[in-house]
C-alpha positions as CSV (number, residue, x, y, z in Angstrom):
1,M,88.6,140.8,271.7
2,K,88.5,141.2,268.0
3,A,85.8,143.5,266.7
4,Y,84.5,143.9,263.1
5,E,82.6,146.9,262.0
6,T,80.7,147.2,258.7
7,T,77.5,148.8,257.3
8,T,74.6,147.2,255.5
9,K,71.0,148.1,254.7
10,V,67.9,146.7,256.2
11,E,66.1,144.6,253.6
12,P,62.3,145.0,252.9
13,A,61.5,142.1,255.2
14,G,63.4,143.8,258.0
15,E,66.4,141.5,257.7
16,I,70.1,142.4,257.5
17,R,73.0,140.3,256.1
18,V,76.6,140.7,257.0
19,R,79.0,139.0,254.7
20,G,82.7,138.4,254.9
21,V,83.1,138.6,258.6
22,P,86.6,137.6,259.9
23,F,85.4,134.8,262.2
24,T,85.5,131.1,261.6
25,P,82.2,129.3,260.9
26,G,80.5,128.3,264.2
27,T,82.0,131.2,266.2
28,E,79.4,132.7,268.5
29,V,79.3,136.5,268.1
30,D,77.4,139.4,269.7
31,V,75.4,141.6,267.3
32,I,74.5,145.2,268.0
33,V,72.5,147.0,265.4
34,T,72.3,150.8,265.4
35,P,71.3,153.4,262.8
36,K,74.2,154.7,260.8
37,R,76.0,157.5,262.5
38,R,75.6,161.0,261.2
39,S,78.6,162.8,259.8
40,P,80.0,165.4,262.2
41,E,78.5,168.2,260.2
42,E,75.0,166.6,260.2
43,F,75.2,166.0,263.9
44,T,76.3,169.6,264.6
45,R,73.5,171.0,262.5
46,A,70.9,168.9,264.2
47,W,72.3,169.8,267.7
48,E,72.3,173.5,266.9
49,Q,68.7,173.3,265.6
50,L,67.6,171.5,268.7
51,C,69.3,174.0,271.0
52,Q,67.7,176.9,269.0
53,E,64.2,175.3,269.4
54,L,64.7,174.7,273.1
55,R,65.9,178.3,273.7
56,G,62.7,179.5,271.9
57,L,60.3,177.8,274.3
58,P,58.5,180.5,276.3
59,H,58.8,178.8,279.7
60,I,62.6,178.4,279.2
61,Q,63.2,182.1,279.2
62,N,62.8,182.4,283.0
63,I,65.1,179.6,284.0
64,T,68.3,180.8,285.8
65,D,71.6,179.1,286.3
66,E,70.7,178.8,289.9
67,D,67.5,176.9,289.0
68,I,69.5,174.5,286.9
69,Q,72.1,174.0,289.7
70,R,69.3,173.4,292.2
71,E,67.8,170.7,289.9
72,I,71.1,169.0,289.5
73,D,71.8,169.1,293.2
74,D,68.3,167.7,294.0
75,Y,68.8,164.9,291.4
76,R,72.1,163.9,292.9
77,A,70.6,163.9,296.4
78,G,67.8,161.7,295.2
79,R,65.0,164.3,295.7
């Protein structure tokens, strides 16, 4: 399957336009719209900030590796 990736901006009325696609007129296509991906540096900064915020939550301080493993095991067992 051929794929074509491009970027565009959402217009004020909430519409988007994609011009110059490499498909013949009348070709049925699937359309998936996602926000533009962050650069690796932006993603890393956001991830590190989230981790720092989570580690700072008071009730997180007492969670052990055993607690985490037990929760994973319970989830996998459907409990």
